[in-house]
N, CA, C and O atoms as CSV, one atom per row, in Angstrom:
chain,resi,resn,atom,element,x,y,z
A,1,MET,N,N,-16.463,43.664,46.613
A,1,MET,CA,C,-15.611,42.479,46.609
A,1,MET,C,C,-15.636,41.795,47.980
A,1,MET,O,O,-15.663,40.567,48.066
A,2,ALA,N,N,-15.629,42.600,49.053
A,2,ALA,CA,C,-15.625,42.039,50.401
A,2,ALA,C,C,-16.924,41.296,50.684
A,2,ALA,O,O,-16.898,40.199,51.243
A,3,GLU,N,N,-18.066,41.881,50.305
A,3,GLU,CA,C,-19.349,41.230,50.521
A,3,GLU,C,C,-19.451,39.926,49.742
A,3,GLU,O,O,-20.002,38.942,50.234
A,4,LYS,N,N,-18.914,39.926,48.516
A,4,LYS,CA,C,-18.976,38.732,47.668
A,4,LYS,C,C,-18.211,37.569,48.329
A,4,LYS,O,O,-18.648,36.420,48.261
A,5,ASP,N,N,-17.071,37.873,48.967
A,5,ASP,CA,C,-16.272,36.831,49.618
A,5,ASP,C,C,-16.711,36.566,51.052
A,5,ASP,O,O,-16.183,35.650,51.682
A,6,GLY,N,N,-17.652,37.328,51.590
A,6,GLY,CA,C,-18.129,37.137,52.956
A,6,GLY,C,C,-17.132,37.678,53.984
A,6,GLY,O,O,-17.086,37.196,55.116
A,7,LEU,N,N,-16.348,38.663,53.599
A,7,LEU,CA,C,-15.340,39.245,54.492
A,7,LEU,C,C,-15.704,40.693,54.811
A,7,LEU,O,O,-16.748,41.190,54.388
A,8,ASP,N,N,-14.823,41.368,55.568
A,8,ASP,CA,C,-15.052,42.744,55.984
A,8,ASP,C,C,-14.065,43.672,55.275
A,8,ASP,O,O,-12.955,43.262,54.938
A,9,LEU,N,N,-14.469,44.906,55.053
A,9,LEU,CA,C,-13.600,45.940,54.506
A,9,LEU,C,C,-13.125,46.778,55.692
A,9,LEU,O,O,-13.922,47.475,56.319
A,10,VAL,N,N,-11.817,46.710,56.001
A,10,VAL,CA,C,-11.270,47.364,57.179
A,10,VAL,C,C,-10.364,48.513,56.739
A,10,VAL,O,O,-9.480,48.335,55.901
A,11,GLU,N,N,-10.594,49.685,57.313
A,11,GLU,CA,C,-9.771,50.855,56.996
A,11,GLU,C,C,-8.484,50.771,57.819
A,11,GLU,O,O,-8.529,50.814,59.048
A,12,VAL,N,N,-7.337,50.654,57.143
A,12,VAL,CA,C,-6.047,50.475,57.813
A,12,VAL,C,C,-5.424,51.823,58.154
A,12,VAL,O,O,-4.974,52.029,59.281
A,13,SER,N,N,-5.392,52.739,57.194
A,13,SER,CA,C,-4.769,54.037,57.411
A,13,SER,C,C,-5.698,55.134,56.898
A,13,SER,O,O,-5.685,55.449,55.708
A,14,PRO,N,N,-6.507,55.722,57.789
A,14,PRO,CA,C,-7.478,56.715,57.343
A,14,PRO,C,C,-6.852,58.058,56.955
A,14,PRO,O,O,-7.469,58.825,56.216
A,15,THR,N,N,-5.650,58.357,57.433
A,15,THR,CA,C,-5.048,59.667,57.171
A,15,THR,C,C,-4.277,59.708,55.856
A,15,THR,O,O,-3.917,60.789,55.390
A,16,ALA,N,N,-4.019,58.546,55.247
A,16,ALA,CA,C,-3.270,58.512,53.994
A,16,ALA,C,C,-4.135,59.051,52.850
A,16,ALA,O,O,-5.364,59.012,52.916
A,17,LYS,N,N,-3.490,59.541,51.829
A,17,LYS,CA,C,-4.200,60.023,50.633
A,17,LYS,C,C,-3.896,59.085,49.488
A,17,LYS,O,O,-2.737,59.057,49.076
A,18,PRO,N,N,-4.776,58.345,48.950
A,18,PRO,CA,C,-6.130,58.016,49.387
A,18,PRO,C,C,-6.091,57.071,50.596
A,18,PRO,O,O,-5.078,56.407,50.812
A,19,PRO,N,N,-7.173,56.996,51.389
A,19,PRO,CA,C,-7.221,56.097,52.556
A,19,PRO,C,C,-6.971,54.640,52.143
A,19,PRO,O,O,-7.411,54.191,51.084
A,20,VAL,N,N,-6.248,53.912,53.017
A,20,VAL,CA,C,-5.891,52.525,52.707
A,20,VAL,C,C,-6.871,51.596,53.408
A,20,VAL,O,O,-7.116,51.730,54.607
A,21,CYS,N,N,-7.434,50.648,52.652
A,21,CYS,CA,C,-8.383,49.673,53.191
A,21,CYS,C,C,-7.880,48.265,52.891
A,21,CYS,O,O,-7.044,48.050,52.013
A,22,ARG,N,N,-8.423,47.310,53.657
A,22,ARG,CA,C,-7.985,45.930,53.505
A,22,ARG,C,C,-9.193,45.018,53.613
A,22,ARG,O,O,-10.085,45.265,54.424
A,23,ILE,N,N,-9.230,43.972,52.809
A,23,ILE,CA,C,-10.318,42.996,52.873
A,23,ILE,C,C,-9.839,41.846,53.750
A,23,ILE,O,O,-8.868,41.161,53.427
A,24,MET,N,N,-10.543,41.646,54.874
A,24,MET,CA,C,-10.151,40.580,55.815
A,24,MET,C,C,-11.344,40.157,56.650
A,24,MET,O,O,-12.387,40.811,56.641
A,25,ASP,N,N,-11.180,39.049,57.375
A,25,ASP,CA,C,-12.187,38.598,58.332
A,25,ASP,C,C,-11.853,39.286,59.652
A,25,ASP,O,O,-10.955,38.845,60.370
A,26,TYR,N,N,-12.567,40.361,59.977
A,26,TYR,CA,C,-12.222,41.193,61.121
A,26,TYR,C,C,-12.384,40.447,62.449
A,26,TYR,O,O,-11.581,40.651,63.360
A,27,GLY,N,N,-13.385,39.601,62.579
A,27,GLY,CA,C,-13.590,38.824,63.803
A,27,GLY,C,C,-12.417,37.902,64.071
A,27,GLY,O,O,-11.961,37.787,65.209
A,28,LYS,N,N,-11.925,37.243,63.031
A,28,LYS,CA,C,-10.770,36.354,63.154
A,28,LYS,C,C,-9.521,37.160,63.532
A,28,LYS,O,O,-8.712,36.717,64.347
A,29,TYR,N,N,-9.376,38.333,62.936
A,29,TYR,CA,C,-8.234,39.204,63.225
A,29,TYR,C,C,-8.228,39.622,64.698
A,29,TYR,O,O,-7.189,39.566,65.355
A,30,ARG,N,N,-9.399,40.044,65.221
A,30,ARG,CA,C,-9.492,40.443,66.634
A,30,ARG,C,C,-9.191,39.265,67.555
A,30,ARG,O,O,-8.534,39.443,68.581
A,31,TYR,N,N,-9.656,38.068,67.210
A,31,TYR,CA,C,-9.402,36.872,68.008
A,31,TYR,C,C,-7.902,36.590,68.076
A,31,TYR,O,O,-7.361,36.323,69.149
A,32,GLU,N,N,-7.230,36.651,66.917
A,32,GLU,CA,C,-5.784,36.393,66.881
A,32,GLU,C,C,-5.014,37.439,67.686
A,32,GLU,O,O,-4.041,37.109,68.364
A,33,GLN,N,N,-5.451,38.708,67.614
A,33,GLN,CA,C,-4.791,39.770,68.387
A,33,GLN,C,C,-4.938,39.512,69.890
A,33,GLN,O,O,-3.981,39.694,70.642
A,34,SER,N,N,-6.129,39.090,70.332
A,34,SER,CA,C,-6.326,38.827,71.758
A,34,SER,C,C,-5.485,37.638,72.209
A,34,SER,O,O,-4.985,37.628,73.334
A,35,LYS,N,N,-5.324,36.633,71.344
A,35,LYS,CA,C,-4.474,35.487,71.668
A,35,LYS,C,C,-3.017,35.912,71.810
A,35,LYS,O,O,-2.321,35.457,72.718
A,36,LYS,N,N,-2.548,36.792,70.904
A,36,LYS,CA,C,-1.168,37.282,70.974
A,36,LYS,C,C,-0.938,38.070,72.259
A,36,LYS,O,O,0.098,37.913,72.904
A,37,GLU,N,N,-1.902,38.920,72.638
A,37,GLU,CA,C,-1.783,39.709,73.857
A,37,GLU,C,C,-1.765,38.808,75.090
A,37,GLU,O,O,-0.994,39.050,76.019
A,38,ALA,N,N,-2.601,37.778,75.109
A,38,ALA,CA,C,-2.635,36.846,76.236
A,38,ALA,C,C,-1.313,36.102,76.353
A,38,ALA,O,O,-0.815,35.895,77.460
A,39,GLU,N,N,-0.745,35.701,75.231
A,39,GLU,CA,C,0.548,35.008,75.228
A,39,GLU,C,C,1.652,35.924,75.745
A,39,GLU,O,O,2.522,35.491,76.501
A,40,ALA,N,N,1.612,37.194,75.335
A,40,ALA,CA,C,2.617,38.164,75.793
A,40,ALA,C,C,2.498,38.387,77.302
A,40,ALA,O,O,3.511,38.502,77.993
A,41,ARG,N,N,1.255,38.450,77.821
A,41,ARG,CA,C,1.066,38.616,79.261
A,41,ARG,C,C,1.564,37.406,80.026
A,41,ARG,O,O,2.096,37.542,81.128
A,42,LYS,N,N,1.395,36.218,79.451
A,42,LYS,CA,C,1.821,35.002,80.121
A,42,LYS,C,C,3.344,34.959,80.257
A,42,LYS,O,O,3.864,34.510,81.277
A,43,LYS,N,N,4.056,35.425,79.231
A,43,LYS,CA,C,5.518,35.393,79.245
A,43,LYS,C,C,6.126,36.537,80.041
A,43,LYS,O,O,7.315,36.509,80.358
A,44,GLN,N,N,5.324,37.537,80.366
A,44,GLN,CA,C,5.802,38.710,81.085
A,44,GLN,C,C,6.042,38.356,82.548
A,44,GLN,O,O,5.213,37.690,83.168
A,45,THR,N,N,7.181,38.802,83.109
A,45,THR,CA,C,7.457,38.549,84.519
A,45,THR,C,C,7.267,39.851,85.294
A,45,THR,O,O,7.704,40.917,84.861
A,46,VAL,N,N,6.618,39.746,86.426
A,46,VAL,CA,C,6.377,40.898,87.279
A,46,VAL,C,C,7.342,40.816,88.452
A,46,VAL,O,O,7.353,39.829,89.188
A,47,VAL,N,N,8.150,41.853,88.621
A,47,VAL,CA,C,9.105,41.882,89.724
A,47,VAL,C,C,8.443,42.589,90.898
A,47,VAL,O,O,8.048,43.751,90.805
A,48,GLU,N,N,8.333,41.872,91.988
A,48,GLU,CA,C,7.730,42.448,93.184
A,48,GLU,C,C,8.812,43.031,94.071
A,48,GLU,O,O,9.979,42.651,93.981
A,49,MET,N,N,8.417,43.947,94.922
A,49,MET,CA,C,9.331,44.522,95.896
A,49,MET,C,C,8.950,43.974,97.261
A,49,MET,O,O,7.873,44.271,97.778
A,50,LYS,N,N,9.833,43.174,97.843
A,50,LYS,CA,C,9.614,42.642,99.189
A,50,LYS,C,C,10.382,43.522,100.162
A,50,LYS,O,O,11.351,44.177,99.778
A,51,GLU,N,N,9.957,43.541,101.417
A,51,GLU,CA,C,10.644,44.370,102.405
A,51,GLU,C,C,10.951,43.554,103.644
A,51,GLU,O,O,10.105,42.814,104.146
A,52,ILE,N,N,12.169,43.698,104.125
A,52,ILE,CA,C,12.601,43.070,105.373
A,52,ILE,C,C,12.937,44.200,106.343
A,52,ILE,O,O,13.730,45.083,106.018
A,53,LYS,N,N,12.340,44.176,107.523
A,53,LYS,CA,C,12.582,45.229,108.508
A,53,LYS,C,C,13.411,44.665,109.664
A,53,LYS,O,O,13.164,43.567,110.162
A,54,LEU,N,N,14.391,45.451,110.064
A,54,LEU,CA,C,15.295,45.066,111.144
A,54,LEU,C,C,15.434,46.198,112.143
A,54,LEU,O,O,14.972,47.316,111.916
A,55,ARG,N,N,16.087,45.879,113.263
A,55,ARG,CA,C,16.502,46.879,114.238
A,55,ARG,C,C,18.015,46.765,114.364
A,55,ARG,O,O,18.566,45.710,114.049
A,56,PRO,N,N,18.705,47.802,114.808
A,56,PRO,CA,C,20.167,47.745,114.873
A,56,PRO,C,C,20.698,46.688,115.844
A,56,PRO,O,O,21.797,46.168,115.651
A,57,LYS,N,N,19.945,46.376,116.859
A,57,LYS,CA,C,20.427,45.405,117.850
A,57,LYS,C,C,19.783,44.031,117.668
A,57,LYS,O,O,19.627,43.292,118.641
A,58,THR,N,N,19.408,43.677,116.437
A,58,THR,CA,C,18.847,42.366,116.147
A,58,THR,C,C,19.921,41.307,116.386
A,58,THR,O,O,21.052,41.445,115.919
A,59,GLU,N,N,19.565,40.260,117.108
A,59,GLU,CA,C,20.526,39.207,117.449
A,59,GLU,C,C,20.961,38.412,116.218
A,59,GLU,O,O,20.293,38.447,115.185
A,60,LYS,N,N,22.081,37.699,116.330
A,60,LYS,CA,C,22.684,36.991,115.214
A,60,LYS,C,C,21.740,35.952,114.608
A,60,LYS,O,O,21.611,35.885,113.385
A,61,HIS,N,N,21.084,35.148,115.430
A,61,HIS,CA,C,20.199,34.109,114.906
A,61,HIS,C,C,19.051,34.723,114.112
A,61,HIS,O,O,18.707,34.249,113.029
A,62,ASP,N,N,18.461,35.786,114.667
A,62,ASP,CA,C,17.352,36.452,113.976
A,62,ASP,C,C,17.827,37.083,112.672
A,62,ASP,O,O,17.105,37.073,111.675
A,63,LEU,N,N,19.037,37.631,112.679
A,63,LEU,CA,C,19.614,38.224,111.481
A,63,LEU,C,C,19.851,37.151,110.413
A,63,LEU,O,O,19.593,37.377,109.231
A,64,ASP,N,N,20.342,35.986,110.839
A,64,ASP,CA,C,20.546,34.879,109.896
A,64,ASP,C,C,19.217,34.427,109.290
A,64,ASP,O,O,19.141,34.096,108.107
A,65,PHE,N,N,18.188,34.421,110.110
A,65,PHE,CA,C,16.854,34.043,109.641
A,65,PHE,C,C,16.353,35.037,108.594
A,65,PHE,O,O,15.797,34.641,107.570
A,66,LYS,N,N,16.553,36.320,108.856
A,66,LYS,CA,C,16.137,37.365,107.904
A,66,LYS,C,C,16.936,37.238,106.605
A,66,LYS,O,O,16.374,37.406,105.523
A,67,ILE,N,N,18.226,36.946,106.692
A,67,ILE,CA,C,19.071,36.780,105.506
A,67,ILE,C,C,18.584,35.589,104.695
A,67,ILE,O,O,18.573,35.640,103.465
A,68,ARG,N,N,18.184,34.523,105.367
A,68,ARG,CA,C,17.637,33.356,104.673
A,68,ARG,C,C,16.357,33.728,103.911
A,68,ARG,O,O,16.147,33.277,102.784
A,69,ASN,N,N,15.506,34.551,104.534
A,69,ASN,CA,C,14.289,35.014,103.854
A,69,ASN,C,C,14.622,35.889,102.653
A,69,ASN,O,O,13.973,35.787,101.612
A,70,ILE,N,N,15.629,36.746,102.788
A,70,ILE,CA,C,16.039,37.600,101.669
A,70,ILE,C,C,16.497,36.727,100.507
A,70,ILE,O,O,16.140,36.982,99.357
A,71,LYS,N,N,17.289,35.696,100.808
A,71,LYS,CA,C,17.764,34.790,99.757
A,71,LYS,C,C,16.596,34.081,99.083
A,71,LYS,O,O,16.613,33.862,97.872
A,72,LYS,N,N,15.580,33.721,99.868
A,72,LYS,CA,C,14.398,33.069,99.302
A,72,LYS,C,C,13.669,34.018,98.346
A,72,LYS,O,O,13.260,33.615,97.257
A,73,PHE,N,N,13.511,35.281,98.758
A,73,PHE,CA,C,12.855,36.276,97.905
A,73,PHE,C,C,13.650,36.507,96.629
A,73,PHE,O,O,13.076,36.613,95.545
A,74,LEU,N,N,14.973,36.585,96.755
A,74,LEU,CA,C,15.820,36.784,95.578
A,74,LEU,C,C,15.739,35.583,94.646
A,74,LEU,O,O,15.807,35.739,93.427
A,75,GLY,N,N,15.596,34.387,95.208
A,75,GLY,CA,C,15.443,33.178,94.409
A,75,GLY,C,C,14.152,33.188,93.602
A,75,GLY,O,O,14.064,32.551,92.553
A,76,GLN,N,N,13.146,33.916,94.097
A,76,GLN,CA,C,11.872,34.049,93.381
A,76,GLN,C,C,11.889,35.243,92.429
A,76,GLN,O,O,10.846,35.653,91.920
A,77,ASN,N,N,13.079,35.798,92.190
A,77,ASN,CA,C,13.279,36.938,91.268
A,77,ASN,C,C,12.597,38.219,91.745
A,77,ASN,O,O,12.129,39.008,90.924
A,78,ASN,N,N,12.534,38.434,93.037
A,78,ASN,CA,C,11.964,39.660,93.584
A,78,ASN,C,C,13.080,40.562,94.088
A,78,ASN,O,O,14.132,40.088,94.517
A,79,LYS,N,N,12.836,41.869,94.031
A,79,LYS,CA,C,13.759,42.808,94.650
A,79,LYS,C,C,13.430,42.860,96.135
A,79,LYS,O,O,12.297,42.603,96.540
A,80,VAL,N,N,14.435,43.196,96.946
A,80,VAL,CA,C,14.227,43.247,98.389
A,80,VAL,C,C,14.699,44.604,98.915
A,80,VAL,O,O,15.789,45.072,98.587
A,81,LYS,N,N,13.860,45.213,99.727
A,81,LYS,CA,C,14.208,46.467,100.388
A,81,LYS,C,C,14.497,46.133,101.847
A,81,LYS,O,O,13.607,45.697,102.578
A,82,VAL,N,N,15.736,46.337,102.265
A,82,VAL,CA,C,16.132,46.046,103.643
A,82,VAL,C,C,16.061,47.354,104.420
A,82,VAL,O,O,16.772,48.311,104.112
A,83,THR,N,N,15.201,47.386,105.423
A,83,THR,CA,C,14.983,48.597,106.209
A,83,THR,C,C,15.470,48.373,107.628
A,83,THR,O,O,15.065,47.422,108.296
A,84,LEU,N,N,16.340,49.258,108.076
A,84,LEU,CA,C,16.871,49.206,109.437
A,84,LEU,C,C,16.277,50.391,110.184
A,84,LEU,O,O,16.653,51.536,109.931
A,85,ARG,N,N,15.359,50.126,111.096
A,85,ARG,CA,C,14.636,51.190,111.785
A,85,ARG,C,C,15.297,51.514,113.122
A,85,ARG,O,O,15.597,50.623,113.917
A,86,PHE,N,N,15.515,52.803,113.349
A,86,PHE,CA,C,16.105,53.287,114.604
A,86,PHE,C,C,15.015,53.921,115.448
A,86,PHE,O,O,14.250,54.758,114.969
A,87,ARG,N,N,14.950,53.511,116.719
A,87,ARG,CA,C,13.933,54.050,117.617
A,87,ARG,C,C,14.611,54.777,118.770
A,87,ARG,O,O,15.616,54.320,119.314
A,88,GLY,N,N,14.047,55.896,119.120
A,88,GLY,CA,C,14.558,56.657,120.268
A,88,GLY,C,C,15.998,57.095,120.067
A,88,GLY,O,O,16.328,57.721,119.060
A,89,ARG,N,N,16.854,56.767,121.024
A,89,ARG,CA,C,18.243,57.204,120.981
A,89,ARG,C,C,19.130,56.320,120.125
A,89,ARG,O,O,20.327,56.579,120.000
A,90,GLU,N,N,18.559,55.280,119.533
A,90,GLU,CA,C,19.346,54.403,118.650
A,90,GLU,C,C,19.872,55.156,117.425
A,90,GLU,O,O,20.836,54.718,116.797
A,91,ILE,N,N,19.255,56.269,117.087
A,91,ILE,CA,C,19.641,57.037,115.908
A,91,ILE,C,C,21.100,57.485,115.999
A,91,ILE,O,O,21.728,57.762,114.977
A,92,VAL,N,N,21.641,57.557,117.218
A,92,VAL,CA,C,23.041,57.937,117.418
A,92,VAL,C,C,23.969,56.913,116.762
A,92,VAL,O,O,25.062,57.263,116.317
A,93,TYR,N,N,23.537,55.651,116.701
A,93,TYR,CA,C,24.369,54.572,116.163
A,93,TYR,C,C,24.136,54.321,114.674
A,93,TYR,O,O,24.583,53.304,114.143
A,94,ALA,N,N,23.454,55.219,114.009
A,94,ALA,CA,C,23.115,55.010,112.601
A,94,ALA,C,C,24.350,54.811,111.735
A,94,ALA,O,O,24.398,53.886,110.923
A,95,ASP,N,N,25.342,55.665,111.901
A,95,ASP,CA,C,26.530,55.573,111.046
A,95,ASP,C,C,27.449,54.418,111.431
A,95,ASP,O,O,28.177,53.916,110.575
A,96,THR,N,N,27.441,53.987,112.664
A,96,THR,CA,C,28.356,52.920,113.079
A,96,THR,C,C,27.657,51.563,113.051
A,96,THR,O,O,27.902,50.749,112.160
A,97,LEU,N,N,26.805,51.331,114.011
A,97,LEU,CA,C,26.158,50.030,114.167
A,97,LEU,C,C,25.218,49.723,113.000
A,97,LEU,O,O,25.171,48.594,112.512
A,98,GLY,N,N,24.479,50.727,112.565
A,98,GLY,CA,C,23.531,50.524,111.473
A,98,GLY,C,C,24.218,50.143,110.175
A,98,GLY,O,O,23.830,49.171,109.527
A,99,ARG,N,N,25.230,50.895,109.792
A,99,ARG,CA,C,25.961,50.600,108.558
A,99,ARG,C,C,26.649,49.240,108.664
A,99,ARG,O,O,26.751,48.513,107.675
A,100,GLU,N,N,27.113,48.901,109.850
A,100,GLU,CA,C,27.784,47.612,110.069
A,100,GLU,C,C,26.823,46.449,109.813
A,100,GLU,O,O,27.204,45.453,109.197
A,101,VAL,N,N,25.588,46.573,110.281
A,101,VAL,CA,C,24.584,45.520,110.079
A,101,VAL,C,C,24.265,45.363,108.591
A,101,VAL,O,O,24.219,44.243,108.082
A,102,LEU,N,N,24.047,46.473,107.898
A,102,LEU,CA,C,23.720,46.399,106.477
A,102,LEU,C,C,24.905,45.915,105.647
A,102,LEU,O,O,24.714,45.224,104.646
A,103,ASP,N,N,26.131,46.270,106.049
A,103,ASP,CA,C,27.316,45.760,105.347
A,103,ASP,C,C,27.445,44.256,105.535
A,103,ASP,O,O,27.844,43.541,104.615
A,104,LYS,N,N,27.106,43.777,106.727
A,104,LYS,CA,C,27.151,42.337,106.995
A,104,LYS,C,C,26.140,41.599,106.113
A,104,LYS,O,O,26.442,40.538,105.567
A,105,ILE,N,N,24.947,42.166,105.980
A,105,ILE,CA,C,23.921,41.571,105.115
A,105,ILE,C,C,24.395,41.567,103.666
A,105,ILE,O,O,24.239,40.570,102.961
A,106,ALA,N,N,24.973,42.680,103.225
A,106,ALA,CA,C,25.465,42.776,101.849
A,106,ALA,C,C,26.563,41.749,101.594
A,106,ALA,O,O,26.631,41.170,100.510
A,107,LEU,N,N,27.411,41.524,102.572
A,107,LEU,CA,C,28.490,40.543,102.434
A,107,LEU,C,C,27.929,39.126,102.331
A,107,LEU,O,O,28.422,38.314,101.548
A,108,GLU,N,N,26.896,38.835,103.122
A,108,GLU,CA,C,26.265,37.516,103.092
A,108,GLU,C,C,25.567,37.256,101.751
A,108,GLU,O,O,25.516,36.119,101.282
A,109,LEU,N,N,25.031,38.316,101.141
A,109,LEU,CA,C,24.267,38.173,99.896
A,109,LEU,C,C,25.113,38.390,98.649
A,109,LEU,O,O,24.582,38.368,97.539
A,110,ALA,N,N,26.403,38.595,98.803
A,110,ALA,CA,C,27.271,38.950,97.668
A,110,ALA,C,C,27.205,37.938,96.529
A,110,ALA,O,O,27.313,38.324,95.366
A,111,ASP,N,N,27.031,36.647,96.835
A,111,ASP,CA,C,27.035,35.626,95.785
A,111,ASP,C,C,25.709,35.528,95.027
A,111,ASP,O,O,25.699,35.064,93.887
A,112,VAL,N,N,24.586,35.954,95.628
A,112,VAL,CA,C,23.281,35.802,94.976
A,112,VAL,C,C,22.608,37.117,94.618
A,112,VAL,O,O,21.551,37.112,93.986
A,113,ALA,N,N,23.202,38.258,95.012
A,113,ALA,CA,C,22.514,39.525,94.808
A,113,ALA,C,C,23.465,40.642,94.426
A,113,ALA,O,O,24.671,40.575,94.663
A,114,THR,N,N,22.884,41.669,93.827
A,114,THR,CA,C,23.608,42.906,93.582
A,114,THR,C,C,22.894,44.017,94.334
A,114,THR,O,O,21.669,44.014,94.451
A,115,ILE,N,N,23.663,44.957,94.836
A,115,ILE,CA,C,23.088,46.056,95.599
A,115,ILE,C,C,22.675,47.151,94.625
A,115,ILE,O,O,23.513,47.733,93.938
A,116,VAL,N,N,21.392,47.420,94.574
A,116,VAL,CA,C,20.844,48.432,93.682
A,116,VAL,C,C,21.029,49.814,94.288
A,116,VAL,O,O,21.404,50.761,93.597
A,117,GLN,N,N,20.760,49.922,95.596
A,117,GLN,CA,C,20.894,51.196,96.296
A,117,GLN,C,C,21.712,50.952,97.554
A,117,GLN,O,O,21.337,50.132,98.392
A,118,THR,N,N,22.807,51.645,97.685
A,118,THR,CA,C,23.648,51.502,98.877
A,118,THR,C,C,22.890,52.040,100.085
A,118,THR,O,O,21.952,52.821,99.928
A,119,PRO,N,N,23.289,51.629,101.293
A,119,PRO,CA,C,22.579,52.081,102.498
A,119,PRO,C,C,22.563,53.608,102.610
A,119,PRO,O,O,23.599,54.268,102.525
A,120,MET,N,N,21.374,54.139,102.801
A,120,MET,CA,C,21.240,55.589,102.994
A,120,MET,C,C,20.107,55.867,103.965
A,120,MET,O,O,19.173,55.076,104.091
A,121,MET,N,N,20.199,56.996,104.646
A,121,MET,CA,C,19.198,57.356,105.651
A,121,MET,C,C,17.961,57.955,104.998
A,121,MET,O,O,18.063,58.788,104.099
A,122,GLU,N,N,16.791,57.522,105.460
A,122,GLU,CA,C,15.509,58.114,105.082
A,122,GLU,C,C,14.759,58.370,106.378
A,122,GLU,O,O,14.044,57.500,106.876
A,123,GLY,N,N,14.923,59.546,106.909
A,123,GLY,CA,C,14.294,59.869,108.191
A,123,GLY,C,C,14.965,59.103,109.309
A,123,GLY,O,O,16.173,59.232,109.508
A,124,ARG,N,N,14.201,58.303,110.045
A,124,ARG,CA,C,14.751,57.530,111.164
A,124,ARG,C,C,15.073,56.095,110.770
A,124,ARG,O,O,15.235,55.236,111.636
A,125,GLN,N,N,15.166,55.833,109.483
A,125,GLN,CA,C,15.506,54.477,109.053
A,125,GLN,C,C,16.559,54.503,107.953
A,125,GLN,O,O,16.639,55.448,107.170
A,126,MET,N,N,17.357,53.452,107.912
A,126,MET,CA,C,18.381,53.300,106.889
A,126,MET,C,C,17.890,52.229,105.922
A,126,MET,O,O,17.447,51.158,106.338
A,127,VAL,N,N,17.973,52.532,104.611
A,127,VAL,CA,C,17.389,51.661,103.595
A,127,VAL,C,C,18.462,51.215,102.608
A,127,VAL,O,O,19.334,51.992,102.218
A,128,MET,N,N,18.378,49.938,102.212
A,128,MET,CA,C,19.263,49.388,101.197
A,128,MET,C,C,18.399,48.523,100.264
A,128,MET,O,O,17.568,47.745,100.732
A,129,MET,N,N,18.600,48.660,98.946
A,129,MET,CA,C,17.831,47.873,97.970
A,129,MET,C,C,18.732,46.808,97.379
A,129,MET,O,O,19.886,47.074,97.041
A,130,VAL,N,N,18.204,45.603,97.255
A,130,VAL,CA,C,18.959,44.459,96.733
A,130,VAL,C,C,18.140,43.798,95.641
A,130,VAL,O,O,16.928,43.633,95.775
A,131,ALA,N,N,18.814,43.418,94.548
A,131,ALA,CA,C,18.136,42.738,93.430
A,131,ALA,C,C,18.877,41.440,93.130
A,131,ALA,O,O,20.065,41.325,93.434
A,132,PRO,N,N,18.189,40.454,92.532
A,132,PRO,CA,C,18.877,39.218,92.179
A,132,PRO,C,C,19.976,39.489,91.155
A,132,PRO,O,O,19.804,40.297,90.242
A,133,SER,N,N,21.100,38.807,91.319
A,133,SER,CA,C,22.210,39.019,90.388
A,133,SER,C,C,21.945,38.304,89.085
A,133,SER,O,O,21.338,37.234,89.075
A,134,LYS,N,N,22.393,38.884,87.981
A,134,LYS,CA,C,22.232,38.290,86.651
A,134,LYS,C,C,23.306,37.217,86.472
A,134,LYS,O,O,24.493,37.455,86.694
A,135,LYS,N,N,22.863,36.049,86.071
A,135,LYS,CA,C,23.820,34.950,85.911
A,135,LYS,C,C,24.103,34.695,84.468
A,135,LYS,O,O,24.887,33.804,84.141
């Protein structure tokens, strides 16, 4: 029947008793499947992880500049990893000055972001993860 109509006989379920087959134009079917996959990839959004690195004694203007960049990244629907790196004896100020800087950043971003991971120490650096807030 398939040859008479110029179509293909495609086995749909080989494990069924008896096996299930279908008469179709297999080339057209594969083309439509590739189009559906391409459309799904086009609609898919990829969330990137951006990173902003700071030091505990970063000046106010530079901190404002970094916060502006974080807001820009969040506006592009990217997650942001804020890293506060301590060098040498600065590690002594991790709990005071370091947490204060990250809390200030979190306060500035409160309207456009949600904190995914609260500030925590990873070796000699304190890390906080921020994601765009759902509106």
